[in-house]
NUPAMAR-214514 format. One record per residue: residue in one letter; x, z, y of N, C-alpha, C in turn. Coordinates in steps of 0.2 Angstrom, whole numbers, padded with zeros to 4 digits, always signed. Example, Ala and Ser with C-alpha at 12.3 -4.5 7.8 and 13.67 -1.06 7.14 Angstrom:
REM residues 2
A+0066+0039-0028+0062+0039-0022+0066+0039-0016S+0064+0035-0011+0068+0036-0005+0064+0039+0000
//
This chain:
REM residues 391
M+0430+0603+0657+0428+0601+0650+0423+0606+0648P+0417+0604+0646+0412+0609+0644+0413+0611+0636I+0418+0615+0635+0419+0618+0629+0414+0623+0627V+0412+0624+0621+0407+0629+0620+0410+0636+0621N+0406+0640+0625+0409+0647+0627+0411+0651+0621R+0407+0651+0616+0408+0655+0610+0414+0653+0606I+0415+0646+0606+0421+0644+0602+0427+0646+0606A+0427+0646+0613+0432+0648+0617+0434+0655+0615E+0429+0659+0614+0430+0666+0613+0434+0668+0607F+0433+0664+0601+0437+0665+0595+0442+0660+0594H+0444+0656+0599+0449+0652+0599+0456+0655+0596P+0458+0661+0598+0464+0664+0595+0463+0666+0588E+0457+0667+0586+0456+0669+0579+0457+0662+0574I+0454+0657+0577+0454+0650+0573+0462+0648+0573T+0465+0649+0579+0472+0648+0579+0476+0652+0574A+0474+0658+0573+0478+0662+0567+0476+0659+0560W+0470+0657+0559+0468+0654+0553+0473+0647+0552R+0473+0643+0557+0477+0637+0557+0484+0638+0555R+0487+0643+0558+0494+0645+0557+0496+0648+0551D+0491+0651+0548+0492+0654+0541+0492+0648+0536L+0487+0643+0537+0487+0637+0533+0493+0633+0534H+0496+0633+0540+0502+0629+0541+0508+0632+0537A+0508+0639+0537+0513+0642+0533+0513+0642+0526H+0507+0640+0523+0506+0639+0516+0503+0633+0514P+0507+0627+0515+0505+0621+0513+0504+0619+0505E+0499+0615+0504+0498+0613+0497+0497+0606+0496L+0498+0603+0491+0498+0596+0490+0492+0593+0486L+0489+0588+0488+0485+0584+0484+0479+0588+0482F+0477+0589+0475+0472+0593+0473+0474+0600+0471D+0480+0601+0472+0483+0608+0471+0482+0612+0477V+0476+0613+0480+0475+0617+0486+0471+0623+0484H+0473+0626+0479+0469+0632+0477+0469+0638+0482R+0474+0640+0485+0474+0645+0490+0470+0643+0496T+0471+0637+0498+0468+0634+0504+0460+0634+0503A+0458+0631+0497+0451+0631+0496+0448+0638+0495A+0452+0643+0492+0449+0649+0491+0448+0653+0498Q+0453+0652+0502+0452+0655+0509+0446+0652+0513V+0445+0645+0512+0440+0642+0515+0433+0644+0512A+0432+0645+0506+0426+0647+0503+0425+0654+0505E+0430+0659+0505+0429+0666+0507+0427+0666+0514K+0429+0662+0519+0427+0662+0526+0420+0660+0526L+0418+0654+0523+0412+0652+0523+0406+0657+0521K+0408+0660+0516+0404+0666+0513+0403+0671+0518A+0409+0673+0521+0409+0679+0526+0405+0676+0533F+0405+0670+0534+0401+0668+0540+0393+0668+0539G+0391+0668+0532+0384+0668+0531+0381+0662+0529C+0385+0657+0527+0383+0651+0525+0377+0651+0519D+0372+0647+0519+0367+0648+0514+0369+0646+0507E+0374+0642+0507+0377+0640+0500+0384+0638+0501V+0388+0641+0497+0396+0639+0497+0397+0637+0489V+0399+0630+0489+0401+0628+0482+0408+0625+0482P+0412+0629+0478+0419+0626+0477+0419+0621+0471G+0425+0618+0470+0425+0614+0464+0422+0607+0464I+0420+0605+0470+0417+0598+0471+0423+0593+0472G+0423+0588+0468+0429+0583+0468+0435+0587+0466R+0435+0591+0461+0440+0595+0458+0441+0601+0462T+0444+0601+0468+0446+0607+0472+0443+0607+0479G+0438+0603+0480+0435+0603+0487+0430+0608+0487V+0428+0610+0493+0423+0615+0495+0418+0613+0500V+0412+0614+0498+0406+0612+0502+0402+0619+0504G+0400+0619+0511+0396+0624+0513+0390+0621+0516V+0384+0625+0515+0378+0623+0518+0375+0628+0523I+0373+0625+0529+0371+0629+0534+0364+0626+0537K+0359+0630+0536+0352+0628+0538+0350+0630+0545G+0348+0626+0548+0345+0628+0555+0339+0633+0554R+0339+0637+0559+0334+0643+0559+0327+0640+0562K+0327+0635+0565+0321+0632+0569+0319+0626+0566E+0313+0624+0566+0310+0618+0564+0313+0612+0567A+0314+0607+0563+0316+0601+0566+0311+0598+0571A+0314+0595+0577+0310+0591+0581+0307+0585+0577G+0300+0585+0578+0297+0579+0575+0295+0581+0568G+0297+0587+0565+0295+0589+0559+0299+0587+0553R+0304+0583+0554+0308+0581+0549+0315+0584+0549A+0317+0587+0544+0324+0590+0544+0329+0585+0541R+0334+0584+0545+0339+0579+0543+0345+0583+0540V+0350+0580+0536+0356+0583+0533+0362+0579+0536I+0366+0582+0539+0372+0579+0542+0378+0582+0539G+0383+0578+0536+0389+0580+0534+0395+0580+0538L+0399+0585+0539+0405+0585+0543+0411+0586+0538R+0416+0582+0539+0422+0583+0534+0428+0584+0537A+0432+0589+0534+0439+0590+0536+0443+0590+0529D+0450+0588+0530+0454+0587+0524+0459+0593+0524M+0461+0595+0518+0465+0602+0517+0472+0601+0515D+0474+0595+0513+0481+0595+0509+0486+0593+0514A+0492+0595+0512+0498+0594+0516+0503+0588+0513L+0509+0588+0515+0513+0582+0513+0520+0585+0510P+0523+0581+0505+0529+0583+0502+0535+0581+0507I+0535+0585+0513+0540+0584+0518+0544+0591+0519E+0550+0591+0520+0553+0597+0522+0552+0598+0530E+0550+0603+0532+0548+0605+0539+0554+0606+0543A+0554+0603+0549+0560+0604+0554+0558+0606+0561T+0553+0610+0561+0550+0612+0567+0553+0619+0570G+0556+0623+0565+0558+0630+0568+0553+0635+0570L+0547+0633+0569+0541+0637+0572+0541+0644+0568P+0539+0649+0571+0538+0656+0568+0533+0656+0562Y+0529+0651+0562+0524+0650+0557+0525+0644+0552K+0532+0642+0552+0533+0636+0549+0532+0637+0541S+0532+0631+0537+0531+0631+0530+0535+0636+0527T+0532+0640+0522+0536+0645+0518+0537+0642+0511V+0535+0635+0510+0536+0632+0504+0541+0626+0505P+0547+0627+0501+0552+0621+0502+0549+0614+0500G+0550+0610+0504+0548+0603+0503+0541+0601+0504K+0537+0606+0507+0530+0604+0508+0529+0606+0516M+0525+0603+0519+0523+0605+0526+0516+0601+0528H+0513+0604+0533+0507+0601+0536+0509+0596+0541A+0511+0590+0539+0514+0585+0544+0509+0580+0547C+0502+0582+0545+0497+0577+0547+0492+0581+0551G+0492+0587+0551+0487+0591+0555+0481+0593+0551H+0481+0592+0544+0475+0594+0541+0474+0602+0541D+0479+0606+0543+0478+0613+0544+0474+0614+0550G+0475+0610+0555+0471+0610+0561+0464+0607+0560H+0463+0602+0556+0456+0599+0554+0452+0605+0551T+0455+0608+0546+0452+0613+0542+0450+0619+0547A+0454+0621+0551+0453+0627+0555+0447+0625+0560M+0447+0619+0563+0442+0617+0568+0435+0617+0565L+0435+0614+0559+0428+0614+0555+0426+0621+0553L+0431+0625+0551+0429+0632+0550+0426+0636+0556G+0429+0634+0562+0427+0637+0568+0420+0635+0570A+0419+0628+0569+0412+0626+0570+0407+0629+0565A+0409+0630+0559+0405+0632+0554+0403+0640+0555R+0408+0643+0558+0406+0650+0560+0401+0650+0565Y+0402+0646+0570+0397+0646+0576+0390+0644+0574L+0390+0638+0570+0383+0636+0567+0380+0641+0563A+0383+0644+0559+0380+0649+0554+0378+0655+0559E+0381+0657+0564+0379+0662+0568+0373+0661+0573T+0373+0655+0575+0368+0653+0580+0362+0649+0577R+0363+0645+0573+0358+0641+0569+0353+0638+0574N+0356+0635+0580+0352+0632+0585+0351+0625+0584F+0348+0623+0578+0347+0616+0576+0342+0616+0571G+0339+0610+0570+0333+0609+0566+0335+0604+0560G+0338+0607+0555+0340+0603+0550+0345+0606+0546T+0350+0603+0542+0355+0606+0538+0362+0603+0540A+0367+0607+0541+0374+0605+0542+0377+0606+0535V+0381+0601+0533+0385+0602+0527+0392+0601+0529V+0396+0607+0528+0403+0606+0530+0407+0605+0524I+0411+0600+0524+0415+0597+0518+0422+0598+0519F+0425+0601+0514+0433+0603+0515+0436+0599+0509Q+0439+0594+0510+0441+0589+0505+0449+0590+0503P+0450+0590+0497+0457+0589+0495+0460+0582+0494A+0467+0582+0494+0470+0575+0491+0468+0569+0496E+0469+0570+0502+0468+0564+0507+0474+0560+0506E+0480+0564+0506+0487+0560+0506+0488+0557+0500G+0485+0552+0498+0486+0548+0492+0483+0549+0486G+0479+0555+0486+0475+0557+0479+0468+0554+0479G+0465+0552+0484+0459+0549+0484+0453+0555+0483G+0455+0561+0486+0450+0566+0486+0443+0565+0488G+0443+0560+0493+0436+0558+0496+0432+0555+0491K+0435+0550+0487+0432+0547+0482+0430+0551+0476E+0434+0556+0475+0432+0561+0469+0426+0565+0471M+0426+0567+0478+0420+0571+0480+0413+0567+0480V+0414+0560+0482+0408+0556+0481+0406+0555+0474N+0411+0553+0470+0410+0552+0463+0407+0558+0459D+0408+0564+0462+0406+0570+0459+0398+0571+0461G+0395+0567+0465+0388+0567+0467+0387+0571+0473M+0392+0572+0477+0391+0577+0483+0386+0574+0487M+0385+0568+0489+0380+0565+0494+0373+0567+0491E+0372+0565+0485+0365+0566+0482+0364+0574+0481R+0369+0578+0479+0368+0585+0477+0365+0589+0484F+0369+0587+0489+0367+0591+0495+0363+0587+0500G+0360+0581+0498+0356+0577+0502+0359+0574+0508I+0365+0573+0509+0368+0571+0515+0366+0564+0517E+0364+0563+0523+0361+0557+0525+0366+0553+0530E+0370+0557+0533+0375+0554+0538+0382+0558+0537V+0387+0555+0538+0394+0559+0537+0399+0557+0543Y+0402+0562+0545+0407+0561+0551+0413+0565+0549G+0419+0561+0552+0425+0564+0551+0429+0564+0557M+0435+0567+0557+0439+0568+0564+0446+0569+0562H+0451+0566+0566+0458+0566+0564+0461+0567+0571N+0467+0571+0571+0471+0571+0578+0475+0565+0579Y+0477+0564+0585+0480+0558+0587+0486+0559+0592P+0492+0560+0589+0498+0561+0593+0499+0555+0598G+0500+0558+0604+0501+0553+0610+0495+0552+0614M+0489+0554+0612+0483+0554+0615+0482+0561+0619P+0481+0561+0625+0481+0568+0629+0476+0572+0625V+0477+0579+0626+0472+0584+0623+0466+0583+0627G+0460+0584+0624+0454+0583+0628+0451+0576+0628Q+0455+0571+0625+0452+0564+0625+0450+0563+0617F+0446+0558+0617+0443+0555+0610+0444+0548+0610G+0444+0545+0604+0444+0538+0603+0441+0536+0597M+0438+0530+0597+0435+0527+0591+0433+0520+0592R+0430+0517+0587+0428+0510+0588+0423+0508+0583V+0418+0504+0584+0414+0501+0579+0417+0497+0574G+0415+0497+0568+0418+0492+0563+0425+0495+0560P+0429+0490+0558+0435+0492+0555+0440+0496+0559M+0441+0503+0557+0445+0507+0562+0452+0509+0559M+0452+0509+0552+0459+0510+0549+0459+0506+0543A+0465+0504+0540+0466+0499+0535+0465+0501+0528A+0463+0496+0524+0464+0496+0517+0471+0497+0515A+0473+0501+0510+0480+0502+0508+0481+0501+0501D+0484+0495+0499+0485+0493+0492+0493+0494+0491Y+0495+0494+0485+0502+0494+0484+0504+0490+0478V+0510+0488+0478+0513+0483+0473+0519+0486+0470E+0520+0485+0463+0526+0486+0460+0528+0480+0456I+0534+0478+0457+0537+0472+0454+0543+0473+0450E+0543+0472+0444+0549+0472+0439+0551+0465+0438I+0558+0464+0440+0561+0458+0439+0566+0458+0433E+0565+0454+0428+0570+0454+0423+0574+0447+0423G+0580+0448+0424+0585+0442+0424+0589+0442+0418K+0595+0441+0418+0600+0441+0413+0607+0444+0415G+0608+0450+0413+0614+0453+0415+0621+0449+0413A+0626+0450+0418+0632+0447+0417+0638+0450+0420H+0644+0448+0419+0649+0451+0423+0649+0448+0430A+0650+0452+0435+0650+0450+0442+0654+0444+0443A+0660+0443+0439+0665+0437+0440+0662+0431+0437R+0657+0432+0433+0654+0426+0429+0647+0425+0431P+0645+0424+0437+0637+0424+0439+0634+0419+0435H+0637+0413+0434+0634+0407+0431+0631+0408+0424L+0634+0414+0421+0631+0415+0414+0625+0420+0414G+0623+0422+0420+0618+0427+0421+0612+0424+0425I+0607+0428+0425+0602+0427+0430+0601+0433+0434D+0603+0432+0441+0604+0438+0445+0597+0441+0448P+0595+0447+0445+0588+0449+0448+0589+0452+0455I+0595+0453+0458+0596+0455+0464+0594+0449+0469L+0597+0443+0467+0596+0437+0471+0588+0436+0471V+0585+0436+0465+0578+0435+0465+0574+0440+0469G+0576+0446+0469+0572+0451+0473+0573+0450+0480A+0579+0448+0482+0580+0446+0489+0576+0441+0492Q+0576+0435+0488+0571+0430+0489+0564+0432+0490M+0562+0436+0485+0555+0439+0485+0553+0442+0492V+0558+0447+0493+0557+0451+0500+0556+0446+0506N+0560+0441+0506+0560+0437+0512+0553+0433+0512Q+0551+0431+0506+0545+0427+0505+0539+0431+0506L+0539+0437+0503+0533+0442+0504+0532+0444+0511Q+0537+0445+0515+0536+0448+0521+0535+0442+0527S+0534+0436+0524+0532+0430+0528+0525+0428+0527I+0522+0432+0522+0515+0430+0521+0510+0431+0527V+0511+0437+0531+0507+0438+0536+0508+0433+0542S+0514+0431+0543+0516+0427+0549+0514+0419+0547R+0513+0418+0541+0512+0410+0539+0506+0409+0535N+0503+0414+0533+0497+0413+0529+0490+0416+0532V+0491+0422+0535+0485+0425+0538+0484+0423+0545D+0478+0422+0547+0475+0419+0553+0478+0424+0558P+0482+0421+0564+0485+0425+0569+0480+0430+0572L+0473+0429+0572+0468+0433+0575+0466+0439+0570E+0469+0439+0564+0467+0444+0559+0473+0449+0559S+0472+0454+0555+0478+0459+0554+0480+0460+0547G+0486+0460+0546+0489+0462+0539+0496+0464+0539V+0498+0468+0534+0505+0471+0534+0507+0470+0527V+0513+0467+0525+0516+0467+0519+0523+0470+0520S+0524+0476+0517+0530+0480+0518+0533+0482+0512I+0539+0479+0510+0543+0480+0504+0547+0486+0506C+0546+0492+0503+0550+0498+0504+0554+0501+0499V+0554+0498+0493+0559+0500+0488+0562+0494+0485F+0569+0494+0484+0573+0489+0481+0578+0493+0477Q+0577+0493+0470+0582+0496+0466+0585+0492+0461A+0591+0492+0460+0595+0487+0455+0602+0489+0455G+0605+0489+0449+0612+0490+0448+0614+0497+0448T+0620+0498+0445+0623+0504+0445+0631+0504+0446T+0634+0498+0447+0641+0498+0448+0642+0491+0452N+0648+0491+0454+0650+0485+0459+0652+0479+0455N+0653+0479+0448+0656+0473+0445+0651+0470+0439V+0645+0473+0440+0640+0470+0434+0634+0468+0438I+0632+0462+0436+0625+0459+0438+0620+0462+0433P+0615+0466+0436+0611+0470+0432+0606+0465+0428Q+0603+0468+0423+0598+0465+0419+0591+0465+0423T+0590+0470+0427+0583+0471+0430+0584+0473+0437A+0578+0472+0441+0578+0475+0448+0570+0477+0449K+0569+0482+0453+0562+0484+0455+0561+0484+0462L+0555+0481+0464+0553+0481+0471+0546+0485+0471A+0545+0488+0477+0538+0491+0478+0537+0491+0485G+0530+0491+0487+0529+0491+0494+0521+0492+0495T+0519+0492+0501+0512+0493+0503+0509+0487+0506I+0503+0486+0506+0499+0480+0508+0493+0483+0512R+0493+0481+0518+0487+0483+0523+0483+0478+0525S+0477+0479+0526+0472+0474+0529+0466+0477+0532L+0462+0474+0536+0456+0476+0539+0450+0473+0537T+0450+0467+0533+0444+0464+0531+0445+0462+0524P+0439+0462+0520+0439+0460+0513+0443+0453+0512A+0442+0448+0516+0444+0442+0515+0452+0442+0516V+0455+0445+0520+0462+0446+0521+0465+0450+0515R+0461+0455+0513+0464+0459+0508+0464+0455+0501D+0459+0450+0500+0460+0446+0494+0465+0441+0495Q+0466+0438+0501+0471+0433+0502+0478+0436+0501L+0479+0442+0504+0486+0445+0503+0488+0447+0495E+0483+0449+0492+0484+0450+0485+0486+0444+0481Q+0482+0439+0482+0483+0432+0479+0490+0430+0481R+0492+0430+0487+0499+0427+0489+0504+0431+0486V+0504+0438+0486+0509+0442+0483+0510+0440+0476K+0505+0440+0472+0506+0438+0465+0509+0431+0464E+0506+0426+0468+0509+0419+0468+0516+0419+0469I+0518+0422+0475+0525+0422+0477+0530+0425+0472C+0528+0431+0469+0532+0434+0464+0533+0430+0458Q+0528+0427+0456+0529+0423+0450+0532+0417+0451G+0531+0414+0457+0534+0407+0459+0542+0408+0460V+0544+0413+0463+0551+0414+0465+0555+0416+0458A+0552+0420+0454+0555+0422+0448+0556+0416+0444A+0551+0411+0443+0551+0405+0439+0556+0401+0442L+0557+0400+0448+0562+0396+0452+0569+0397+0449H+0570+0404+0448+0577+0406+0446+0578+0407+0439G+0573+0406+0435+0573+0407+0428+0572+0414+0426A+0569+0418+0430+0568+0425+0429+0561+0427+0427Q+0559+0433+0425+0553+0435+0424+0551+0440+0429A+0544+0440+0431+0542+0445+0435+0535+0448+0433R+0535+0455+0432+0529+0458+0430+0527+0462+0437V+0521+0460+0439+0518+0462+0445+0512+0467+0443R+0512+0473+0446+0507+0477+0445+0504+0479+0452Y+0498+0476+0454+0495+0476+0460+0489+0482+0460H+0490+0487+0464+0485+0492+0464+0481+0492+0471R+0474+0492+0470+0470+0493+0476+0469+0500+0477G+0471+0502+0483+0470+0509+0485+0464+0511+0490Y+0465+0514+0495+0459+0516+0499+0456+0510+0503P+0450+0509+0503+0447+0504+0506+0447+0504+0514V+0445+0499+0518+0445+0499+0525+0440+0505+0527T+0442+0509+0532+0438+0514+0535+0434+0510+0541V+0427+0509+0539+0423+0506+0544+0417+0510+0547N+0418+0511+0553+0413+0515+0557+0406+0511+0558H+0401+0514+0557+0394+0511+0557+0392+0511+0565P+0389+0506+0567+0387+0505+0574+0383+0511+0577E+0377+0513+0574+0373+0518+0577+0376+0525+0577Q+0380+0527+0572+0383+0533+0572+0389+0533+0576T+0393+0528+0577+0398+0528+0581+0396+0529+0589A+0391+0525+0591+0388+0526+0597+0386+0533+0599F+0383+0536+0593+0381+0543+0594+0387+0548+0595A+0392+0547+0591+0398+0551+0591+0401+0550+0598A+0402+0544+0601+0404+0543+0607+0400+0547+0613E+0394+0547+0612+0390+0551+0616+0391+0558+0616V+0392+0561+0610+0394+0568+0609+0400+0570+0612A+0405+0565+0611+0412+0566+0613+0412+0566+0621S+0408+0562+0624+0408+0561+0631+0405+0568+0634E+0400+0571+0631+0398+0578+0633+0403+0583+0633I+0408+0582+0628+0413+0587+0628+0419+0586+0633A+0421+0579+0633+0427+0577+0637+0425+0574+0643G+0419+0571+0644+0418+0567+0650+0418+0560+0648P+0414+0555+0650+0414+0548+0648+0421+0545+0650D+0424+0547+0655+0431+0543+0656+0436+0545+0652R+0435+0550+0647+0440+0552+0643+0438+0551+0635V+0434+0546+0634+0432+0543+0628+0433+0536+0627D+0438+0534+0623+0439+0527+0622+0435+0524+0617E+0430+0520+0618+0426+0517+0613+0428+0511+0610D+0434+0509+0612+0437+0502+0610+0444+0503+0608L+0445+0509+0604+0452+0511+0602+0455+0505+0597P+0460+0502+0598+0463+0497+0593+0463+0500+0586P+0461+0496+0581+0462+0499+0574+0469+0500+0572M+0470+0505+0568+0476+0507+0565+0477+0504+0558M+0484+0502+0556+0485+0500+0550+0486+0506+0545G+0486+0512+0547+0486+0517+0543+0480+0518+0539A+0479+0522+0533+0473+0522+0529+0471+0529+0529E+0464+0529+0527+0461+0536+0527+0455+0536+0522D+0456+0541+0517+0451+0540+0512+0444+0543+0514F+0443+0545+0520+0436+0546+0522+0432+0539+0522S+0436+0534+0521+0433+0527+0520+0428+0527+0514Y+0429+0531+0509+0425+0532+0503+0418+0535+0505M+0418+0540+0509+0412+0543+0511+0408+0538+0516L+0412+0535+0520+0408+0530+0524+0405+0524+0520N+0408+0523+0515+0405+0518+0510+0399+0520+0507A+0398+0527+0506+0393+0530+0503+0387+0532+0508R+0389+0533+0514+0384+0535+0519+0386+0532+0526P+0381+0531+0530+0383+0529+0537+0386+0535+0540G+0390+0533+0545+0394+0538+0549+0399+0536+0553A+0403+0540+0556+0409+0538+0560+0415+0542+0560F+0420+0540+0561+0427+0543+0561+0430+0543+0568I+0432+0548+0571+0434+0549+0578+0441+0552+0578F+0445+0550+0583+0451+0553+0584+0451+0558+0590V+0454+0563+0590+0455+0568+0595+0462+0569+0597G+0463+0569+0604+0470+0569+0606+0474+0575+0604N+0480+0574+0602+0485+0580+0600+0490+0581+0605G+0490+0577+0611+0495+0578+0616+0502+0574+0614D+0507+0577+0618+0514+0574+0617+0517+0577+0611S+0515+0576+0605+0518+0579+0599+0522+0573+0595A+0526+0576+0590+0529+0571+0586+0524+0567+0582G+0526+0562+0579+0521+0557+0576+0518+0560+0569L+0513+0558+0566+0510+0560+0560+0515+0558+0555H+0516+0563+0550+0521+0562+0544+0528+0563+0546H+0529+0566+0552+0536+0567+0554+0538+0574+0553P+0544+0576+0551+0546+0583+0549+0545+0588+0555A+0545+0585+0561+0545+0589+0567+0538+0589+0570Y+0533+0586+0567+0526+0586+0569+0523+0594+0569N+0518+0595+0573+0514+0601+0573+0508+0600+0577F+0502+0602+0573+0496+0602+0576+0496+0606+0583N+0493+0603+0588+0492+0607+0594+0486+0611+0595D+0487+0618+0595+0482+0623+0595+0477+0622+0601D+0479+0619+0606+0475+0618+0612+0469+0613+0610V+0470+0609+0605+0465+0605+0602+0459+0608+0599I+0460+0614+0597+0455+0618+0593+0448+0618+0596P+0448+0621+0602+0441+0622+0605+0438+0615+0607V+0442+0610+0608+0439+0603+0609+0436+0600+0602G+0440+0601+0597+0437+0598+0591+0431+0602+0588S+0432+0609+0588+0426+0613+0586+0420+0612+0590S+0421+0611+0596+0415+0610+0601+0412+0604+0599Y+0416+0598+0598+0413+0592+0596+0409+0593+0590W+0411+0596+0585+0407+0597+0579+0400+0601+0580V+0401+0606+0584+0395+0610+0586+0390+0606+0589R+0392+0602+0594+0387+0598+0598+0384+0592+0594L+0388+0590+0590+0386+0584+0586+0380+0586+0581V+0381+0592+0578+0375+0595+0574+0369+0596+0579E+0370+0600+0584+0364+0602+0588+0361+0596+0591K+0365+0591+0593+0362+0585+0596+0359+0580+0591A+0362+0580+0585+0359+0576+0580+0352+0578+0577M+0352+0585+0577+0346+0588+0574+0343+0594+0579P+0341+0592+0584+0338+0597+0589+0332+0601+0586A+0332+0607+0588+0327+0611+0586+0320+0610+0589
//
């Protein structure tokens, strides 16, 4: 595997950065320690510009190539990593495990940040490219929409970013392998909250009440049949009701019940269809039983859509690092969501997965980013910049 030699040399140092980040996880936009360390390192590397506070707590570093661009035109390429952790109690027992109760890096954002820092150090040191590399360190990927905040803060225009690339580790995929696909790669993530109002009664006299638990149970059954009976079998969709709250004792029919869940889709048409059917079913089932339903439907992250030209280029770069037989260019789409989608809506680009080996799954308390992935991911970033913007 042709890992960049210089990256391999400071692999132990990047690993130390990663493990320090792992021991000090921060949530959503509250990534002040992480962002400060990122900014400090970027300045120490000699980046031409380091700008904190983009999208509230994001950090952007600018690295200009030292040679003229081939053909005389200097391009600007953005590379993005996420910084935030998850509200999960860690169960790894590692020497560098989380020092913050109830918080851990259970999705590998510590590794993503460390790999991009490693690439930034190399690029600032060598500058063997003809253009500008913009390294983007984003907060609040885990539900906060930090990618949207950075885009809305004018990041693309301010730094002149023309294309943008992202990367995420993939448990179960061997280390040294990559995977991506053209088009929809990760799902849109919407969520729904349903408040059911019935009529409370003594449990021994149910005929005098309107049971919101019965109404909610019927709703759950009907909602989770939407995909199997309304969505084209060749399309993808998910409706999962994950919250059902009602009642406080065993002999009272409660007045209210609450449901909540997530809705996932890979196309705008299915996304619209799922929203319509969720609302129709909730209102219809409630009316059938004489209850009331208040439905709050929230659209979250959009579909992560890879652009054809940039995805083909990313696959070519990955093949140089891993070999063509270790790059899956037709990886099945995932129903998880990713707010890099906002950046791909703003600029053409591609999102790629890099194998994390035989690890626990993402968002699992026993998950840990595999440090063997670091030279693979950092080398990918370096070669992407040098190949996209040859001197």
